PDB file of N, CA, C and O in Angstrom:
ATOM      1  N   MET A   1     134.576  34.778 127.651  1.00  0.00           N
ATOM      2  CA  MET A   1     134.017  34.838 126.255  1.00  0.00           C
ATOM      3  C   MET A   1     132.403  34.519 126.570  1.00  0.00           C
ATOM      4  O   MET A   1     131.533  35.135 125.955  1.00  0.00           O
ATOM      5  N   LYS A   2     132.123  33.665 127.420  1.00  0.00           N
ATOM      6  CA  LYS A   2     130.788  33.364 127.577  1.00  0.00           C
ATOM      7  C   LYS A   2     129.854  34.522 128.061  1.00  0.00           C
ATOM      8  O   LYS A   2     128.737  34.788 127.619  1.00  0.00           O
ATOM      9  N   THR A   3     130.548  35.163 129.070  1.00  0.00           N
ATOM     10  CA  THR A   3     129.916  36.436 129.455  1.00  0.00           C
ATOM     11  C   THR A   3     129.763  37.481 128.412  1.00  0.00           C
ATOM     12  O   THR A   3     128.749  38.181 128.411  1.00  0.00           O
ATOM     13  N   ALA A   4     130.660  37.631 127.560  1.00  0.00           N
ATOM     14  CA  ALA A   4     130.646  38.720 126.607  1.00  0.00           C
ATOM     15  C   ALA A   4     129.498  38.166 125.509  1.00  0.00           C
ATOM     16  O   ALA A   4     128.734  38.985 125.000  1.00  0.00           O
ATOM     17  N   PHE A   5     129.418  36.856 125.195  1.00  0.00           N
ATOM     18  CA  PHE A   5     128.297  36.376 124.442  1.00  0.00           C
ATOM     19  C   PHE A   5     126.880  36.594 124.980  1.00  0.00           C
ATOM     20  O   PHE A   5     125.912  37.028 124.356  1.00  0.00           O
ATOM     21  N   ALA A   6     126.944  36.220 126.216  1.00  0.00           N
ATOM     22  CA  ALA A   6     125.497  36.550 126.841  1.00  0.00           C
ATOM     23  C   ALA A   6     125.097  37.984 126.906  1.00  0.00           C
ATOM     24  O   ALA A   6     123.923  38.342 126.821  1.00  0.00           O
ATOM     25  N   ALA A   7     126.155  38.834 127.066  1.00  0.00           N
ATOM     26  CA  ALA A   7     125.858  40.295 127.297  1.00  0.00           C
ATOM     27  C   ALA A   7     125.458  40.770 125.799  1.00  0.00           C
ATOM     28  O   ALA A   7     124.559  41.593 125.622  1.00  0.00           O
ATOM     29  N   LEU A   8     126.062  40.292 124.923  1.00  0.00           N
ATOM     30  CA  LEU A   8     125.627  40.683 123.384  1.00  0.00           C
ATOM     31  C   LEU A   8     124.282  40.063 123.066  1.00  0.00           C
ATOM     32  O   LEU A   8     123.449  40.734 122.458  1.00  0.00           O
ATOM     33  N   ALA A   9     124.032  38.868 123.427  1.00  0.00           N
ATOM     34  CA  ALA A   9     122.545  38.327 123.222  1.00  0.00           C
ATOM     35  C   ALA A   9     121.598  39.125 123.915  1.00  0.00           C
ATOM     36  O   ALA A   9     120.502  39.296 123.383  1.00  0.00           O
ATOM     37  N   PHE A  10     121.875  39.707 125.160  1.00  0.00           N
ATOM     38  CA  PHE A  10     121.026  40.397 126.014  1.00  0.00           C
ATOM     39  C   PHE A  10     120.709  41.755 125.188  1.00  0.00           C
ATOM     40  O   PHE A  10     119.559  42.124 124.950  1.00  0.00           O
ATOM     41  N   LEU A  11     121.770  42.389 124.820  1.00  0.00           N
ATOM     42  CA  LEU A  11     121.741  43.685 124.093  1.00  0.00           C
ATOM     43  C   LEU A  11     120.870  43.744 122.786  1.00  0.00           C
ATOM     44  O   LEU A  11     120.114  44.669 122.489  1.00  0.00           O
ATOM     45  N   LEU A  12     121.088  42.665 122.093  1.00  0.00           N
ATOM     46  CA  LEU A  12     120.406  42.414 120.759  1.00  0.00           C
ATOM     47  C   LEU A  12     118.893  42.301 121.053  1.00  0.00           C
ATOM     48  O   LEU A  12     118.018  42.979 120.514  1.00  0.00           O
ATOM     49  N   ALA A  13     118.724  41.399 121.932  1.00  0.00           N
ATOM     50  CA  ALA A  13     117.262  41.190 122.404  1.00  0.00           C
ATOM     51  C   ALA A  13     116.523  42.376 122.938  1.00  0.00           C
ATOM     52  O   ALA A  13     115.336  42.552 122.661  1.00  0.00           O
ATOM     53  N   ALA A  14     117.192  43.178 123.687  1.00  0.00           N
ATOM     54  CA  ALA A  14     116.616  44.317 124.179  1.00  0.00           C
ATOM     55  C   ALA A  14     116.429  45.556 123.167  1.00  0.00           C
ATOM     56  O   ALA A  14     115.588  46.443 123.315  1.00  0.00           O
ATOM     57  N   SER A  15     117.373  45.463 122.097  1.00  0.00           N
ATOM     58  CA  SER A  15     117.252  46.551 121.084  1.00  0.00           C
ATOM     59  C   SER A  15     116.153  46.096 120.072  1.00  0.00           C
ATOM     60  O   SER A  15     115.519  46.941 119.440  1.00  0.00           O
ATOM     61  N   ALA A  16     115.944  44.843 119.930  1.00  0.00           N
ATOM     62  CA  ALA A  16     114.879  44.333 119.122  1.00  0.00           C
ATOM     63  C   ALA A  16     113.415  44.643 119.844  1.00  0.00           C
ATOM     64  O   ALA A  16     112.422  45.056 119.245  1.00  0.00           O
ATOM     65  N   ALA A  17     113.489  44.400 121.031  1.00  0.00           N
ATOM     66  CA  ALA A  17     112.177  44.872 121.736  1.00  0.00           C
ATOM     67  C   ALA A  17     111.839  46.430 121.739  1.00  0.00           C
ATOM     68  O   ALA A  17     110.712  46.917 121.827  1.00  0.00           O
ATOM     69  N   ALA A  18     112.906  47.029 121.637  1.00  0.00           N
ATOM     70  CA  ALA A  18     112.763  48.651 121.648  1.00  0.00           C
ATOM     71  C   ALA A  18     112.449  48.910 120.403  1.00  0.00           C
ATOM     72  O   ALA A  18     111.750  49.917 120.285  1.00  0.00           O
ATOM     73  N   CYS A  19     112.751  48.286 119.294  1.00  0.00           N
ATOM     74  CA  CYS A  19     112.209  48.666 117.979  1.00  0.00           C
ATOM     75  C   CYS A  19     110.780  48.302 117.745  1.00  0.00           C
ATOM     76  O   CYS A  19     110.023  49.016 117.087  1.00  0.00           O
ATOM     77  N   ASN A  20     110.420  47.153 118.309  1.00  0.00           N
ATOM     78  CA  ASN A  20     108.996  46.766 118.303  1.00  0.00           C
ATOM     79  C   ASN A  20     108.293  47.800 119.061  1.00  0.00           C
ATOM     80  O   ASN A  20     107.297  48.286 118.526  1.00  0.00           O
ATOM     81  N   THR A  21     108.662  48.239 120.275  1.00  0.00           N
ATOM     82  CA  THR A  21     107.938  49.170 121.017  1.00  0.00           C
ATOM     83  C   THR A  21     107.758  50.524 120.301  1.00  0.00           C
ATOM     84  O   THR A  21     106.708  51.163 120.375  1.00  0.00           O
ATOM     85  N   VAL A  22     108.843  50.929 119.600  1.00  0.00           N
ATOM     86  CA  VAL A  22     108.620  52.244 118.826  1.00  0.00           C
ATOM     87  C   VAL A  22     107.902  52.079 117.636  1.00  0.00           C
ATOM     88  O   VAL A  22     107.339  53.047 117.124  1.00  0.00           O
ATOM     89  N   GLU A  23     107.860  51.000 117.155  1.00  0.00           N
ATOM     90  CA  GLU A  23     106.997  50.670 115.900  1.00  0.00           C
ATOM     91  C   GLU A  23     105.494  50.693 116.259  1.00  0.00           C
ATOM     92  O   GLU A  23     104.625  51.202 115.550  1.00  0.00           O
ATOM     93  N   GLY A  24     105.294  50.085 117.439  1.00  0.00           N
ATOM     94  CA  GLY A  24     103.828  50.210 118.026  1.00  0.00           C
ATOM     95  C   GLY A  24     103.340  51.538 118.410  1.00  0.00           C
ATOM     96  O   GLY A  24     102.164  51.862 118.242  1.00  0.00           O
ATOM     97  N   VAL A  25     104.225  52.312 118.923  1.00  0.00           N
ATOM     98  CA  VAL A  25     103.937  53.762 119.188  1.00  0.00           C
ATOM     99  C   VAL A  25     103.565  54.377 118.016  1.00  0.00           C
ATOM    100  O   VAL A  25     102.560  55.085 117.943  1.00  0.00           O
ATOM    101  N   GLY A  26     104.414  54.122 116.957  1.00  0.00           N
ATOM    102  CA  GLY A  26     104.283  54.709 115.627  1.00  0.00           C
ATOM    103  C   GLY A  26     102.741  54.449 114.964  1.00  0.00           C
ATOM    104  O   GLY A  26     102.070  55.305 114.390  1.00  0.00           O
ATOM    105  N   GLU A  27     102.413  53.217 115.170  1.00  0.00           N
ATOM    106  CA  GLU A  27     101.116  52.711 114.680  1.00  0.00           C
ATOM    107  C   GLU A  27      99.982  53.336 115.550  1.00  0.00           C
ATOM    108  O   GLU A  27      98.918  53.673 115.031  1.00  0.00           O
ATOM    109  N   ASP A  28     100.220  53.480 116.835  1.00  0.00           N
ATOM    110  CA  ASP A  28      99.218  54.160 117.697  1.00  0.00           C
ATOM    111  C   ASP A  28      98.971  55.636 117.199  1.00  0.00           C
ATOM    112  O   ASP A  28      97.866  56.133 116.980  1.00  0.00           O
ATOM    113  N   VAL A  29     100.186  56.241 117.060  1.00  0.00           N
ATOM    114  CA  VAL A  29     100.078  57.634 116.682  1.00  0.00           C
ATOM    115  C   VAL A  29      99.386  57.890 115.310  1.00  0.00           C
ATOM    116  O   VAL A  29      98.635  58.839 115.086  1.00  0.00           O
ATOM    117  N   THR A  30      99.703  57.013 114.506  1.00  0.00           N
ATOM    118  CA  THR A  30      98.977  56.953 113.154  1.00  0.00           C
ATOM    119  C   THR A  30      97.541  56.703 113.247  1.00  0.00           C
ATOM    120  O   THR A  30      96.763  57.375 112.570  1.00  0.00           O
ATOM    121  N   ALA A  31      97.136  55.795 114.031  1.00  0.00           N
ATOM    122  CA  ALA A  31      95.670  55.542 114.223  1.00  0.00           C
ATOM    123  C   ALA A  31      94.869  56.689 114.888  1.00  0.00           C
ATOM    124  O   ALA A  31      93.699  56.919 114.583  1.00  0.00           O
ATOM    125  N   ALA A  32      95.625  57.462 115.899  1.00  0.00           N
ATOM    126  CA  ALA A  32      95.127  58.522 116.541  1.00  0.00           C
ATOM    127  C   ALA A  32      94.907  59.684 115.328  1.00  0.00           C
ATOM    128  O   ALA A  32      93.816  60.194 115.074  1.00  0.00           O
ATOM    129  N   GLY A  33      95.999  59.948 114.732  1.00  0.00           N
ATOM    130  CA  GLY A  33      95.840  60.933 113.607  1.00  0.00           C
ATOM    131  C   GLY A  33      94.772  60.615 112.604  1.00  0.00           C
ATOM    132  O   GLY A  33      94.134  61.564 112.147  1.00  0.00           O
ATOM    133  N   THR A  34      94.542  59.585 112.268  1.00  0.00           N
ATOM    134  CA  THR A  34      93.602  59.018 111.234  1.00  0.00           C
ATOM    135  C   THR A  34      92.105  59.410 111.855  1.00  0.00           C
ATOM    136  O   THR A  34      91.217  59.937 111.185  1.00  0.00           O
ATOM    137  N   ALA A  35      92.004  59.085 113.135  1.00  0.00           N
ATOM    138  CA  ALA A  35      90.740  59.325 113.885  1.00  0.00           C
ATOM    139  C   ALA A  35      90.404  60.814 114.066  1.00  0.00           C
ATOM    140  O   ALA A  35      89.238  61.200 113.993  1.00  0.00           O
ATOM    141  N   ILE A  36      91.401  61.626 114.294  1.00  0.00           N
ATOM    142  CA  ILE A  36      91.296  62.972 114.290  1.00  0.00           C
ATOM    143  C   ILE A  36      91.010  63.548 113.103  1.00  0.00           C
ATOM    144  O   ILE A  36      90.194  64.469 113.068  1.00  0.00           O
ATOM    145  N   ASP A  37      91.585  63.131 112.051  1.00  0.00           N
ATOM    146  CA  ASP A  37      91.345  63.563 110.673  1.00  0.00           C
ATOM    147  C   ASP A  37      89.755  63.294 110.311  1.00  0.00           C
ATOM    148  O   ASP A  37      89.028  64.178 109.859  1.00  0.00           O
ATOM    149  N   LYS A  38      89.347  62.012 110.565  1.00  0.00           N
ATOM    150  CA  LYS A  38      87.962  61.578 110.270  1.00  0.00           C
ATOM    151  C   LYS A  38      87.065  62.452 110.937  1.00  0.00           C
ATOM    152  O   LYS A  38      86.091  62.909 110.340  1.00  0.00           O
ATOM    153  N   THR A  39      87.331  62.748 112.228  1.00  0.00           N
ATOM    154  CA  THR A  39      86.283  63.440 113.096  1.00  0.00           C
ATOM    155  C   THR A  39      86.398  64.926 112.698  1.00  0.00           C
ATOM    156  O   THR A  39      85.389  65.567 112.992  1.00  0.00           O
ATOM    157  N   ALA A  40      87.373  65.624 112.106  1.00  0.00           N
ATOM    158  CA  ALA A  40      87.573  66.704 111.659  1.00  0.00           C
ATOM    159  C   ALA A  40      86.744  66.986 110.225  1.00  0.00           C
ATOM    160  O   ALA A  40      86.126  68.011 109.939  1.00  0.00           O
ATOM    161  N   ASN A  41      86.894  65.895 109.485  1.00  0.00           N
ATOM    162  CA  ASN A  41      86.049  65.955 108.175  1.00  0.00           C
ATOM    163  C   ASN A  41      84.506  65.796 108.473  1.00  0.00           C
ATOM    164  O   ASN A  41      83.664  66.407 107.815  1.00  0.00           O
ATOM    165  N   ASP A  42      84.222  65.033 109.393  1.00  0.00           N
ATOM    166  CA  ASP A  42      82.848  64.745 109.690  1.00  0.00           C
ATOM    167  C   ASP A  42      82.208  66.051 110.263  1.00  0.00           C
ATOM    168  O   ASP A  42      81.052  66.352 109.966  1.00  0.00           O
ATOM    169  N   ALA A  43      82.845  66.689 110.950  1.00  0.00           N
ATOM    170  CA  ALA A  43      82.512  68.135 111.686  1.00  0.00           C
ATOM    171  C   ALA A  43      82.411  69.043 110.543  1.00  0.00           C
ATOM    172  O   ALA A  43      81.450  69.813 110.537  1.00  0.00           O
ATOM    173  N   LYS A  44      83.234  69.079 109.588  1.00  0.00           N
ATOM    174  CA  LYS A  44      83.198  70.030 108.563  1.00  0.00           C
ATOM    175  C   LYS A  44      81.973  69.876 107.624  1.00  0.00           C
ATOM    176  O   LYS A  44      81.437  70.853 107.102  1.00  0.00           O
ATOM    177  N   ASN A  45      81.526  68.502 107.421  1.00  0.00           N
ATOM    178  CA  ASN A  45      80.638  68.197 106.533  1.00  0.00           C
ATOM    179  C   ASN A  45      79.323  68.245 107.249  1.00  0.00           C
ATOM    180  O   ASN A  45      78.281  67.994 106.644  1.00  0.00           O
TER     181      ASN A  45
END
């Protein structure tokens, strides 16, 4: 029972870390898209 609980706790922690990582990548991609959009608008004007 202890081993199963430890494994479950590890899996929950790992999945939470993965969510944070994916969220961070999403923020980075959004920032890059915003920068590209701004650069394109600056070049157009």
